N, CA, C and O atoms as a CHARMM CRD file, in Angstrom:
* protein
*
  264
    1    1 UNK  N      3.96800 -24.52400 -13.01700 PROA 1      0.00000
    2    1 UNK  CA     5.34300 -24.67500 -11.23700 PROA 1      0.00000
    3    1 UNK  C      5.86400 -23.01300 -11.42400 PROA 1      0.00000
    4    1 UNK  O      6.82800 -22.55300 -10.81100 PROA 1      0.00000
    5    2 UNK  N      4.94200 -22.15700 -12.48700 PROA 2      0.00000
    6    2 UNK  CA     5.30400 -20.81900 -11.77100 PROA 2      0.00000
    7    2 UNK  C      5.23100 -19.63700 -12.92400 PROA 2      0.00000
    8    2 UNK  O      5.40100 -20.12900 -14.04000 PROA 2      0.00000
    9    3 UNK  N      5.02900 -18.25800 -12.95000 PROA 3      0.00000
   10    3 UNK  CA     4.03200 -16.89500 -12.96800 PROA 3      0.00000
   11    3 UNK  C      4.84100 -16.02500 -13.47100 PROA 3      0.00000
   12    3 UNK  O      4.50000 -14.99600 -12.89000 PROA 3      0.00000
   13    4 UNK  N      5.53400 -15.80400 -14.04000 PROA 4      0.00000
   14    4 UNK  CA     5.62800 -14.04700 -14.43300 PROA 4      0.00000
   15    4 UNK  C      5.07300 -13.24200 -14.85600 PROA 4      0.00000
   16    4 UNK  O      4.98300 -13.73200 -15.98100 PROA 4      0.00000
   17    5 UNK  N      4.57400 -12.34000 -14.93500 PROA 5      0.00000
   18    5 UNK  CA     4.21600 -10.98100 -14.59800 PROA 5      0.00000
   19    5 UNK  C      5.12900  -9.48800 -15.00900 PROA 5      0.00000
   20    5 UNK  O      6.27900  -9.28000 -14.62200 PROA 5      0.00000
   21    6 UNK  N      4.24000  -8.45400 -15.95500 PROA 6      0.00000
   22    6 UNK  CA     5.19800  -7.81300 -15.73700 PROA 6      0.00000
   23    6 UNK  C      3.32000  -6.59700 -16.05800 PROA 6      0.00000
   24    6 UNK  O      2.35900  -6.87000 -16.77800 PROA 6      0.00000
   25    7 UNK  N      3.52700  -5.51300 -15.26500 PROA 7      0.00000
   26    7 UNK  CA     2.39800  -4.42500 -14.85600 PROA 7      0.00000
   27    7 UNK  C      2.87400  -3.44800 -15.67400 PROA 7      0.00000
   28    7 UNK  O      4.04300  -3.17400 -15.40300 PROA 7      0.00000
   29    8 UNK  N      2.22200  -2.55400 -16.94800 PROA 8      0.00000
   30    8 UNK  CA     2.28600  -1.44000 -16.99300 PROA 8      0.00000
   31    8 UNK  C      1.52500   0.05800 -16.34000 PROA 8      0.00000
   32    8 UNK  O      0.35200   0.41800 -16.25100 PROA 8      0.00000
   33    9 UNK  N      2.78400   0.66000 -15.97200 PROA 9      0.00000
   34    9 UNK  CA     1.44000   1.65400 -15.46800 PROA 9      0.00000
   35    9 UNK  C      2.21000   2.74400 -15.80400 PROA 9      0.00000
   36    9 UNK  O      3.16800   2.90300 -16.56200 PROA 9      0.00000
   37   10 UNK  N      1.22000   3.86800 -14.65400 PROA 10     0.00000
   38   10 UNK  CA     2.32800   4.61700 -14.89000 PROA 10     0.00000
   39   10 UNK  C      2.13800   5.76300 -13.08900 PROA 10     0.00000
   40   10 UNK  O      2.95100   6.47500 -12.49800 PROA 10     0.00000
   41   11 UNK  N      0.29200   5.30500 -12.72300 PROA 11     0.00000
   42   11 UNK  CA     0.24400   5.82700 -11.12900 PROA 11     0.00000
   43   11 UNK  C     -0.90700   3.98400 -11.11500 PROA 11     0.00000
   44   11 UNK  O     -1.35700   3.26800 -12.00900 PROA 11     0.00000
   45   12 UNK  N     -0.92000   3.95800 -10.29000 PROA 12     0.00000
   46   12 UNK  CA    -0.33000   4.03300  -9.06000 PROA 12     0.00000
   47   12 UNK  C      1.01900   3.22100  -8.42500 PROA 12     0.00000
   48   12 UNK  O      0.54100   2.09000  -8.50800 PROA 12     0.00000
   49   13 UNK  N      2.54500   2.97600  -7.77300 PROA 13     0.00000
   50   13 UNK  CA     3.20900   2.22000  -7.63500 PROA 13     0.00000
   51   13 UNK  C      2.60000   1.25000  -6.62600 PROA 13     0.00000
   52   13 UNK  O      2.12300   1.32100  -5.49400 PROA 13     0.00000
   53   14 UNK  N      2.92000  -0.05000  -7.89700 PROA 14     0.00000
   54   14 UNK  CA     2.79700  -1.10800  -6.87200 PROA 14     0.00000
   55   14 UNK  C      3.60700  -1.86600  -5.60500 PROA 14     0.00000
   56   14 UNK  O      3.58700  -3.00800  -5.14700 PROA 14     0.00000
   57   15 UNK  N      3.96500  -1.25200  -5.44500 PROA 15     0.00000
   58   15 UNK  CA     4.91200  -1.86000  -4.79700 PROA 15     0.00000
   59   15 UNK  C      4.69700  -2.67700  -3.11000 PROA 15     0.00000
   60   15 UNK  O      4.95300  -3.66500  -2.42200 PROA 15     0.00000
   61   16 UNK  N      4.25300  -1.80400  -3.15300 PROA 16     0.00000
   62   16 UNK  CA     3.69200  -2.07000  -1.68300 PROA 16     0.00000
   63   16 UNK  C      2.02800  -2.95800  -1.76700 PROA 16     0.00000
   64   16 UNK  O      1.33800  -3.15600  -0.76700 PROA 16     0.00000
   65   17 UNK  N      1.81700  -3.19500  -2.54400 PROA 17     0.00000
   66   17 UNK  CA     0.86100  -4.69500  -2.51800 PROA 17     0.00000
   67   17 UNK  C      2.02100  -6.08200  -3.32300 PROA 17     0.00000
   68   17 UNK  O      2.08200  -7.16600  -2.74200 PROA 17     0.00000
   69   18 UNK  N      2.64900  -5.91100  -4.32800 PROA 18     0.00000
   70   18 UNK  CA     3.27900  -7.34600  -4.42800 PROA 18     0.00000
   71   18 UNK  C      3.21800  -7.92500  -3.84200 PROA 18     0.00000
   72   18 UNK  O      3.05500  -8.98900  -4.43900 PROA 18     0.00000
   73   19 UNK  N      3.23100  -8.16700  -2.30000 PROA 19     0.00000
   74   19 UNK  CA     3.45900  -9.56000  -1.57500 PROA 19     0.00000
   75   19 UNK  C      1.72100 -10.16200  -1.64800 PROA 19     0.00000
   76   19 UNK  O      1.12800 -11.20200  -1.93700 PROA 19     0.00000
   77   20 UNK  N      1.35200  -8.52800  -1.10700 PROA 20     0.00000
   78   20 UNK  CA    -0.21700  -9.31400  -1.07000 PROA 20     0.00000
   79   20 UNK  C     -0.82600 -10.16400  -3.02900 PROA 20     0.00000
   80   20 UNK  O     -1.08700 -11.34400  -3.26600 PROA 20     0.00000
   81   21 UNK  N     -0.84000  -9.29100  -3.73500 PROA 21     0.00000
   82   21 UNK  CA    -1.23700  -9.80300  -5.33600 PROA 21     0.00000
   83   21 UNK  C     -0.21900 -11.36600  -5.17000 PROA 21     0.00000
   84   21 UNK  O     -0.78500 -12.33100  -4.65700 PROA 21     0.00000
   85   22 UNK  N      0.80800 -11.47100  -5.48700 PROA 22     0.00000
   86   22 UNK  CA     1.05300 -12.46000  -5.17400 PROA 22     0.00000
   87   22 UNK  C      0.51600 -13.91100  -4.12400 PROA 22     0.00000
   88   22 UNK  O      0.22600 -15.09000  -4.32600 PROA 22     0.00000
   89   23 UNK  N      0.57400 -13.29200  -3.34100 PROA 23     0.00000
   90   23 UNK  CA    -0.22800 -14.47000  -2.26700 PROA 23     0.00000
   91   23 UNK  C     -1.36100 -14.66100  -2.20600 PROA 23     0.00000
   92   23 UNK  O     -1.78500 -15.55000  -1.46600 PROA 23     0.00000
   93   24 UNK  N     -2.47800 -13.63500  -3.20900 PROA 24     0.00000
   94   24 UNK  CA    -4.07000 -13.89200  -3.59300 PROA 24     0.00000
   95   24 UNK  C     -3.78400 -15.27700  -4.92700 PROA 24     0.00000
   96   24 UNK  O     -4.27900 -16.39800  -5.04400 PROA 24     0.00000
   97   25 UNK  N     -2.72600 -14.48800  -5.78500 PROA 25     0.00000
   98   25 UNK  CA    -2.17300 -15.23800  -6.47600 PROA 25     0.00000
   99   25 UNK  C     -2.06800 -16.90400  -6.78300 PROA 25     0.00000
  100   25 UNK  O     -2.93800 -17.74300  -7.01200 PROA 25     0.00000
  101   26 UNK  N     -1.11600 -16.95600  -6.71700 PROA 26     0.00000
  102   26 UNK  CA    -0.70000 -18.22600  -5.42600 PROA 26     0.00000
  103   26 UNK  C     -1.87700 -19.12700  -5.16200 PROA 26     0.00000
  104   26 UNK  O     -1.84900 -20.29700  -5.54400 PROA 26     0.00000
  105   27 UNK  N     -2.75700 -18.69900  -4.61900 PROA 27     0.00000
  106   27 UNK  CA    -3.37100 -19.53400  -3.94400 PROA 27     0.00000
  107   27 UNK  C     -4.98500 -19.75600  -4.55800 PROA 27     0.00000
  108   27 UNK  O     -5.78800 -20.56300  -4.09000 PROA 27     0.00000
  109   28 UNK  N     -5.26600 -18.74000  -5.83800 PROA 28     0.00000
  110   28 UNK  CA    -6.39200 -19.39000  -6.47800 PROA 28     0.00000
  111   28 UNK  C     -5.48200 -20.58500  -7.28300 PROA 28     0.00000
  112   28 UNK  O     -6.08800 -21.63900  -7.47600 PROA 28     0.00000
  113   29 UNK  N     -4.28300 -20.51600  -7.69600 PROA 29     0.00000
  114   29 UNK  CA    -3.45200 -21.42600  -8.29800 PROA 29     0.00000
  115   29 UNK  C     -3.23400 -22.54000  -7.57200 PROA 29     0.00000
  116   29 UNK  O     -3.19400 -23.67100  -8.05600 PROA 29     0.00000
  117   30 UNK  N     -3.08300 -22.25700  -6.35900 PROA 30     0.00000
  118   30 UNK  CA    -2.69600 -23.33100  -5.43800 PROA 30     0.00000
  119   30 UNK  C     -0.93800 -24.39700  -5.90800 PROA 30     0.00000
  120   30 UNK  O     -0.47500 -25.41100  -6.43000 PROA 30     0.00000
  121   31 UNK  N     -0.59100 -22.88800  -5.06500 PROA 31     0.00000
  122   31 UNK  CA     0.88200 -23.47300  -5.48000 PROA 31     0.00000
  123   31 UNK  C      1.98800 -22.05700  -4.81200 PROA 31     0.00000
  124   31 UNK  O      1.37200 -21.07100  -4.40700 PROA 31     0.00000
  125   32 UNK  N      3.57200 -22.02100  -4.73000 PROA 32     0.00000
  126   32 UNK  CA     3.49700 -21.62400  -4.29600 PROA 32     0.00000
  127   32 UNK  C      4.13000 -19.97700  -3.85400 PROA 32     0.00000
  128   32 UNK  O      5.33100 -19.98500  -4.12400 PROA 32     0.00000
  129   33 UNK  N      3.76900 -18.79400  -3.35500 PROA 33     0.00000
  130   33 UNK  CA     3.90400 -16.75200  -4.02100 PROA 33     0.00000
  131   33 UNK  C      4.90100 -17.02800  -4.28700 PROA 33     0.00000
  132   33 UNK  O      5.01600 -16.19400  -5.18500 PROA 33     0.00000
  133   34 UNK  N      6.57600 -17.93700  -4.28700 PROA 34     0.00000
  134   34 UNK  CA     8.02400 -18.84200  -4.51200 PROA 34     0.00000
  135   34 UNK  C      8.04500 -18.27700  -5.89800 PROA 34     0.00000
  136   34 UNK  O      8.74500 -17.45500  -6.48900 PROA 34     0.00000
  137   35 UNK  N      6.15500 -19.65400  -6.44100 PROA 35     0.00000
  138   35 UNK  CA     7.00300 -19.16800  -7.62300 PROA 35     0.00000
  139   35 UNK  C      6.26500 -18.63700  -8.27800 PROA 35     0.00000
  140   35 UNK  O      5.86100 -19.29300  -9.23800 PROA 35     0.00000
  141   36 UNK  N      5.81600 -17.46500  -8.13600 PROA 36     0.00000
  142   36 UNK  CA     5.03400 -16.01000  -9.16600 PROA 36     0.00000
  143   36 UNK  C      5.60700 -14.71500  -8.96700 PROA 36     0.00000
  144   36 UNK  O      5.16900 -13.98600  -8.07700 PROA 36     0.00000
  145   37 UNK  N      6.48500 -14.38400  -9.66600 PROA 37     0.00000
  146   37 UNK  CA     6.88200 -12.41900 -10.17200 PROA 37     0.00000
  147   37 UNK  C      5.81200 -11.84400 -10.78900 PROA 37     0.00000
  148   37 UNK  O      5.14400 -12.33300 -11.70100 PROA 37     0.00000
  149   38 UNK  N      5.61300 -10.32400 -10.02700 PROA 38     0.00000
  150   38 UNK  CA     5.52300  -9.78700  -9.89300 PROA 38     0.00000
  151   38 UNK  C      6.41600  -8.74400 -10.61600 PROA 38     0.00000
  152   38 UNK  O      6.72600  -8.10600  -9.61000 PROA 38     0.00000
  153   39 UNK  N      6.99400  -8.16900 -11.52900 PROA 39     0.00000
  154   39 UNK  CA     7.01700  -7.16900 -11.67700 PROA 39     0.00000
  155   39 UNK  C      6.31700  -5.67900 -13.05500 PROA 39     0.00000
  156   39 UNK  O      6.06900  -5.80500 -14.25400 PROA 39     0.00000
  157   40 UNK  N      6.21500  -4.44700 -12.14900 PROA 40     0.00000
  158   40 UNK  CA     5.52600  -3.16700 -13.02600 PROA 40     0.00000
  159   40 UNK  C      7.08200  -1.85100 -14.10300 PROA 40     0.00000
  160   40 UNK  O      8.21900  -1.39800 -14.23300 PROA 40     0.00000
  161   41 UNK  N      5.99000  -1.94900 -14.41200 PROA 41     0.00000
  162   41 UNK  CA     7.25700  -0.21400 -14.81400 PROA 41     0.00000
  163   41 UNK  C      6.13200   0.48800 -15.21600 PROA 41     0.00000
  164   41 UNK  O      4.97100   0.45700 -14.80600 PROA 41     0.00000
  165   42 UNK  N      6.71600   1.17400 -16.15300 PROA 42     0.00000
  166   42 UNK  CA     5.54400   2.78300 -16.62400 PROA 42     0.00000
  167   42 UNK  C      6.37600   2.24100 -17.75000 PROA 42     0.00000
  168   42 UNK  O      7.39600   1.55400 -17.80700 PROA 42     0.00000
  169   43 UNK  N      5.00500   3.19600 -19.24500 PROA 43     0.00000
  170   43 UNK  CA     5.41100   2.77800 -20.44700 PROA 43     0.00000
  171   43 UNK  C      6.18700   4.24900 -21.11300 PROA 43     0.00000
  172   43 UNK  O      6.29500   4.45300 -22.32200 PROA 43     0.00000
  173   44 UNK  N      6.64100   5.11500 -20.11500 PROA 44     0.00000
  174   44 UNK  CA     7.71300   6.42200 -20.29600 PROA 44     0.00000
  175   44 UNK  C      6.76800   7.32800 -20.98500 PROA 44     0.00000
  176   44 UNK  O      6.93800   7.70200 -22.14500 PROA 44     0.00000
  177   45 UNK  N      5.84500   7.64500 -20.30000 PROA 45     0.00000
  178   45 UNK  CA     4.95000   8.52200 -20.62600 PROA 45     0.00000
  179   45 UNK  C      4.59000   8.47900 -22.27900 PROA 45     0.00000
  180   45 UNK  O      4.32400   9.58200 -22.75500 PROA 45     0.00000
  181   46 UNK  N      4.55600   7.41500 -23.13400 PROA 46     0.00000
  182   46 UNK  CA     3.96000   7.29800 -24.16800 PROA 46     0.00000
  183   46 UNK  C      2.90200   6.38500 -23.93600 PROA 46     0.00000
  184   46 UNK  O      2.69100   5.60400 -23.00900 PROA 46     0.00000
  185   47 UNK  N      2.15900   6.70000 -25.18100 PROA 47     0.00000
  186   47 UNK  CA     0.19600   5.68400 -25.23600 PROA 47     0.00000
  187   47 UNK  C     -0.36800   5.75500 -24.37600 PROA 47     0.00000
  188   47 UNK  O     -0.31100   6.41800 -23.34100 PROA 47     0.00000
  189   48 UNK  N     -1.19200   4.79100 -24.90700 PROA 48     0.00000
  190   48 UNK  CA    -2.61800   5.28500 -23.20900 PROA 48     0.00000
  191   48 UNK  C     -2.09300   4.31600 -22.04900 PROA 48     0.00000
  192   48 UNK  O     -2.95900   4.10700 -21.19900 PROA 48     0.00000
  193   49 UNK  N     -0.69900   3.58800 -21.78900 PROA 49     0.00000
  194   49 UNK  CA    -0.65200   3.66500 -20.47300 PROA 49     0.00000
  195   49 UNK  C      0.28700   4.53800 -19.53800 PROA 49     0.00000
  196   49 UNK  O      0.36400   4.63600 -18.31300 PROA 49     0.00000
  197   50 UNK  N      1.18900   5.32800 -20.92600 PROA 50     0.00000
  198   50 UNK  CA     1.71400   7.08700 -20.00900 PROA 50     0.00000
  199   50 UNK  C      0.66900   8.19900 -20.16100 PROA 50     0.00000
  200   50 UNK  O      0.56600   8.84000 -19.11600 PROA 50     0.00000
  201   51 UNK  N     -0.14200   8.62600 -21.15100 PROA 51     0.00000
  202   51 UNK  CA    -1.23200   9.32500 -20.44900 PROA 51     0.00000
  203   51 UNK  C     -2.36300   8.69400 -19.72100 PROA 51     0.00000
  204   51 UNK  O     -3.57200   8.65900 -19.94900 PROA 51     0.00000
  205   52 UNK  N     -1.65300   8.23000 -18.82200 PROA 52     0.00000
  206   52 UNK  CA    -2.63500   7.73100 -17.87200 PROA 52     0.00000
  207   52 UNK  C     -4.53300   7.36800 -18.14500 PROA 52     0.00000
  208   52 UNK  O     -5.34900   7.40900 -17.22300 PROA 52     0.00000
  209   53 UNK  N     -4.83600   7.08200 -19.39700 PROA 53     0.00000
  210   53 UNK  CA    -6.10600   7.08800 -19.09000 PROA 53     0.00000
  211   53 UNK  C     -5.59600   5.40400 -19.25500 PROA 53     0.00000
  212   53 UNK  O     -5.46400   5.53700 -20.47100 PROA 53     0.00000
  213   54 UNK  N     -5.12900   3.65300 -18.98200 PROA 54     0.00000
  214   54 UNK  CA    -4.90500   2.36000 -18.56600 PROA 54     0.00000
  215   54 UNK  C     -4.03900   2.01100 -18.71300 PROA 54     0.00000
  216   54 UNK  O     -3.07000   2.65000 -19.12100 PROA 54     0.00000
  217   55 UNK  N     -4.09900   0.16200 -18.25800 PROA 55     0.00000
  218   55 UNK  CA    -3.23500  -0.01700 -17.63600 PROA 55     0.00000
  219   55 UNK  C     -3.25200  -1.13600 -18.60800 PROA 55     0.00000
  220   55 UNK  O     -4.13200  -1.50000 -19.38900 PROA 55     0.00000
  221   56 UNK  N     -1.78600  -1.70000 -18.31200 PROA 56     0.00000
  222   56 UNK  CA    -1.73400  -3.20600 -19.17800 PROA 56     0.00000
  223   56 UNK  C     -0.96400  -4.14100 -18.97700 PROA 56     0.00000
  224   56 UNK  O      0.17400  -3.67100 -18.95000 PROA 56     0.00000
  225   57 UNK  N     -0.95100  -5.04700 -18.84400 PROA 57     0.00000
  226   57 UNK  CA    -0.90200  -6.70300 -18.43000 PROA 57     0.00000
  227   57 UNK  C      0.26900  -7.94600 -19.03000 PROA 57     0.00000
  228   57 UNK  O      0.24400  -8.00400 -20.26000 PROA 57     0.00000
  229   58 UNK  N      0.83100  -8.49800 -18.65900 PROA 58     0.00000
  230   58 UNK  CA     1.22500  -9.36600 -19.50800 PROA 58     0.00000
  231   58 UNK  C      2.69800 -11.12800 -18.30900 PROA 58     0.00000
  232   58 UNK  O      3.68500 -11.50900 -17.67800 PROA 58     0.00000
  233   59 UNK  N      1.24500 -11.30900 -19.07800 PROA 59     0.00000
  234   59 UNK  CA     2.28700 -12.15500 -18.15000 PROA 59     0.00000
  235   59 UNK  C      2.25600 -14.35000 -19.08400 PROA 59     0.00000
  236   59 UNK  O      1.63100 -14.83800 -20.02500 PROA 59     0.00000
  237   60 UNK  N      2.75600 -14.62100 -18.60200 PROA 60     0.00000
  238   60 UNK  CA     3.67000 -16.18700 -18.58600 PROA 60     0.00000
  239   60 UNK  C      4.05400 -17.28000 -17.72900 PROA 60     0.00000
  240   60 UNK  O      4.83100 -17.48800 -16.79600 PROA 60     0.00000
  241   61 UNK  N      3.00900 -18.03200 -18.57200 PROA 61     0.00000
  242   61 UNK  CA     3.06800 -19.08300 -16.89400 PROA 61     0.00000
  243   61 UNK  C      3.45400 -20.66700 -17.66000 PROA 61     0.00000
  244   61 UNK  O      2.98400 -21.05500 -18.73000 PROA 61     0.00000
  245   62 UNK  N      4.18000 -21.22500 -17.01100 PROA 62     0.00000
  246   62 UNK  CA     5.13700 -22.38100 -16.93000 PROA 62     0.00000
  247   62 UNK  C      3.94500 -23.63300 -16.29700 PROA 62     0.00000
  248   62 UNK  O      4.19500 -23.84000 -15.11000 PROA 62     0.00000
  249   63 UNK  N      2.87300 -24.39400 -16.75000 PROA 63     0.00000
  250   63 UNK  CA     2.15400 -25.90500 -16.25400 PROA 63     0.00000
  251   63 UNK  C      3.45100 -26.80400 -16.63100 PROA 63     0.00000
  252   63 UNK  O      4.49200 -26.90800 -17.28000 PROA 63     0.00000
  253   64 UNK  N      2.61600 -27.32500 -15.77300 PROA 64     0.00000
  254   64 UNK  CA     3.68900 -28.79500 -14.87100 PROA 64     0.00000
  255   64 UNK  C      2.22900 -30.28400 -15.50600 PROA 64     0.00000
  256   64 UNK  O      1.53500 -30.31600 -14.49000 PROA 64     0.00000
  257   65 UNK  N      1.75400 -31.03000 -16.22500 PROA 65     0.00000
  258   65 UNK  CA     1.53300 -32.02200 -16.01200 PROA 65     0.00000
  259   65 UNK  C      1.75400 -32.49500 -14.68000 PROA 65     0.00000
  260   65 UNK  O      2.92800 -32.57700 -14.31700 PROA 65     0.00000
  261   66 UNK  N      0.53600 -32.93200 -13.61400 PROA 66     0.00000
  262   66 UNK  CA     1.34800 -33.71500 -12.07200 PROA 66     0.00000
  263   66 UNK  C      1.14100 -34.82300 -13.33800 PROA 66     0.00000
  264   66 UNK  O      1.50200 -35.99100 -13.20000 PROA 66     0.00000
């Protein structure tokens, strides 16, 4: 039914790519890109994400049985 994603990273900024990402994910999940939410945030220079040693992502998806 829908997917909510949060991506934690310091760099690069993903705003220019969000629409492309939503379209690709929607295609894979066979749903509309309107059902996909992608947000990005930094980790305020804390931990491995803040030190730019990696990234983290969280996703919550709601599935509906046909």
